[in-house]
C-alpha positions in Angstrom: 0.0 0.0 0.0 1.5 3.4 -0.9 2.4 5.8 1.8 1.5 8.8 -0.4 -2.0 8.8 -2.0 -2.4 10.6 -5.4 -5.3 13.0 -5.4 -7.4 14.1 -8.3 -6.1 17.7 -7.7 -3.6 19.4 -9.9 -2.3 22.9 -9.6 -1.2 24.8 -12.7 1.9 26.9 -12.2 0.6 30.4 -13.0 3.5 32.5 -11.5 7.1 31.8 -10.5 9.3 34.1 -8.5 13.0 34.4 -7.6 13.9 36.2 -4.3 17.5 37.2 -4.6 19.8 36.5 -1.6 20.0 39.3 0.9 17.8 42.3 1.4 14.0 42.4 0.6 11.7 39.4 0.2 10.4 40.9 -3.0 10.4 38.4 -5.8 11.2 38.9 -9.5 8.8 37.1 -11.8 10.6 34.4 -13.9 9.5 31.9 -16.5 11.3 29.0 -14.8 13.0 28.0 -11.6 16.2 25.9 -11.5 15.5 23.8 -8.4 18.3 21.8 -6.8 18.3 19.9 -3.5 19.1 23.2 -1.8 16.1 25.0 -3.4 16.0 27.8 -5.9 19.6 28.4 -7.0 20.9 31.8 -5.8 17.7 32.6 -3.8 17.3 34.1 -0.4 16.1 30.8 1.1 18.4 28.5 -0.7 20.3 26.0 1.4 20.1 22.5 2.7 20.4 23.9 6.2 19.5 27.3 7.7 19.7 29.2 10.9 16.6 28.7 13.1 14.4 31.8 13.3 11.8 33.2 15.7 9.3 30.5 14.4 11.4 27.8 16.1 12.1 29.6 19.4 10.3 27.1 21.5 12.7 24.4 20.1 16.1 26.0 19.6 18.0 29.2 20.4 17.7 31.6 17.5 20.5 31.0 15.0 20.8 27.2 15.6 21.7 25.3 12.4 18.7 23.2 11.4 17.4 21.5 8.2 16.0 24.0 5.7 12.4 23.0 5.1 11.5 26.6 4.1 13.3 26.7 0.7 10.1 27.7 -1.2 7.0 29.7 -0.5 4.1 28.2 -2.4 0.7 30.1 -2.7 -2.7 29.6 -4.3 -3.8 32.1 -6.9 -7.4 31.7 -5.6 -6.4 32.5 -2.1 -4.3 35.5 -3.2 -7.4 36.8 -5.0 -9.5 36.6 -1.8 -6.8 38.2 0.2 -6.6 41.1 -2.3 -10.4 41.5 -2.0 -10.2 41.7 1.8 -7.5 44.4 1.4 -9.8 46.4 -0.9 -7.4 45.8 -3.8 -8.2 44.7 -7.4 -5.2 42.4 -7.4 -2.2 41.5 -5.2 1.1 41.0 -6.9 2.8 37.8 -5.7 6.2 39.5 -5.9 5.2 41.5 -2.7 4.7 38.2 -0.9 8.1 36.6 -1.6 6.4 33.9 -3.5 8.4 31.2 -5.3 5.4 29.3 -6.8 1.8 30.3 -7.3 -0.6 27.5 -8.3 -4.2 27.6 -9.5 -6.6 24.7 -9.0 -6.1 23.1 -5.6 -8.9 24.1 -3.2 -8.1 25.1 0.4 -4.5 25.0 -0.6 -3.0 26.6 2.6 -4.3 23.7 4.6 -3.1 20.7 2.6 -1.4 18.2 5.0 2.2 18.6 5.9 4.4 16.2 4.0 2.2 16.3 1.0 4.0 16.2 -2.3 3.5 18.4 -5.4 4.9 16.7 -8.5 5.3 17.5 -12.1 4.7 14.4 -14.3 8.0 12.4 -14.3 9.9 15.3 -12.8 10.3 17.9 -10.1 8.8 17.1 -6.7 8.5 19.4 -3.7 7.5 18.4 -0.2 5.2 20.6 1.9 6.5 21.5 5.3 3.5 23.4 6.7 1.2 26.4 6.6 3.2 29.7 6.2 1.6 32.0 8.7 1.1 35.7 7.6 3.6 38.2 9.0 4.3 41.9 8.7 7.2 41.6 6.2 5.0 41.3 3.1 2.9 44.1 4.5 6.0 46.4 4.3 6.6 45.5 0.6 2.9 46.2 -0.1 3.0 49.5 1.8 6.0 50.7 -0.2 4.1 50.5 -3.5 0.5 50.8 -2.3 0.4 53.2 0.7 -2.3 52.5 3.2 -2.7 48.8 2.3 0.3 47.1 3.9 -1.2 46.9 7.4 -4.3 45.1 6.0 -2.2 42.2 4.7 -1.6 40.1 7.9 -5.3 39.9 8.9 -6.5 39.4 5.3 -4.0 36.6 4.6 -4.8 34.6 7.8 -5.5 31.0 6.7 -4.5 31.9 3.1 -0.7 32.5 3.1 0.2 29.2 1.4 2.8 26.7 2.5 6.5 26.4 2.8 8.2 23.5 1.0 11.5 21.9 0.1 12.9 20.2 -3.0 12.7 16.4 -2.9 13.5 15.8 -6.6 15.4 18.6 -8.4 14.8 19.9 -11.9 13.4 22.8 -13.8 9.9 24.0 -13.0 8.3 26.1 -15.7 5.2 28.3 -16.0 2.3 26.2 -17.2 3.6 23.0 -15.6 0.9 21.0 -13.8 1.7 19.7 -10.3 -0.3 16.8 -8.9 -1.0 16.7 -5.2 -0.1 13.6 -3.3 -1.2 13.4 0.4 0.0 11.2 3.2 -2.1 8.0 3.4 -2.9 8.2 7.1 -5.7 9.2 9.4 -5.7 12.6 11.2 -4.0 12.7 14.5 -6.5 12.0 17.3 -4.8 11.8 20.8 
């Protein structure tokens, strides 16, 4: 029996972004990502390992070297659209959000189970770490270009910020690729 169950859901890659190392989280739109085992080559979050951040403070002192399961930020086009509406915007540019990949077609995307896989037929596979909680950093990017809207991001994106992920099988990911969702074949935790 397989450990990962293939679902009927596929997400079309509708936007790809590269966040250069150092500085802002603002992404540049690209047509393809060259994904290695360390993530997007030359990107801010590239690396097999990383220093622990405030998100891990209950486990490690900040700066402790840990495995990098936050190589990529993956969002849903549909959820970005709802977030934009709640912020009173016609649209929300994924570049403000530090997005690596934006998919269209997987419902309730931010809440897919941790350890799910997103796979291009016969190729690139990424593994979902967990929900990426909204923070103030994208709000600063939004505010710089759309004054008065940045503060609205964090509450509007709650439950719609997408997921973080890491590269399980490297390769080139391109606009228009379709990624099939595989989920862990296990019951929900019920202590």
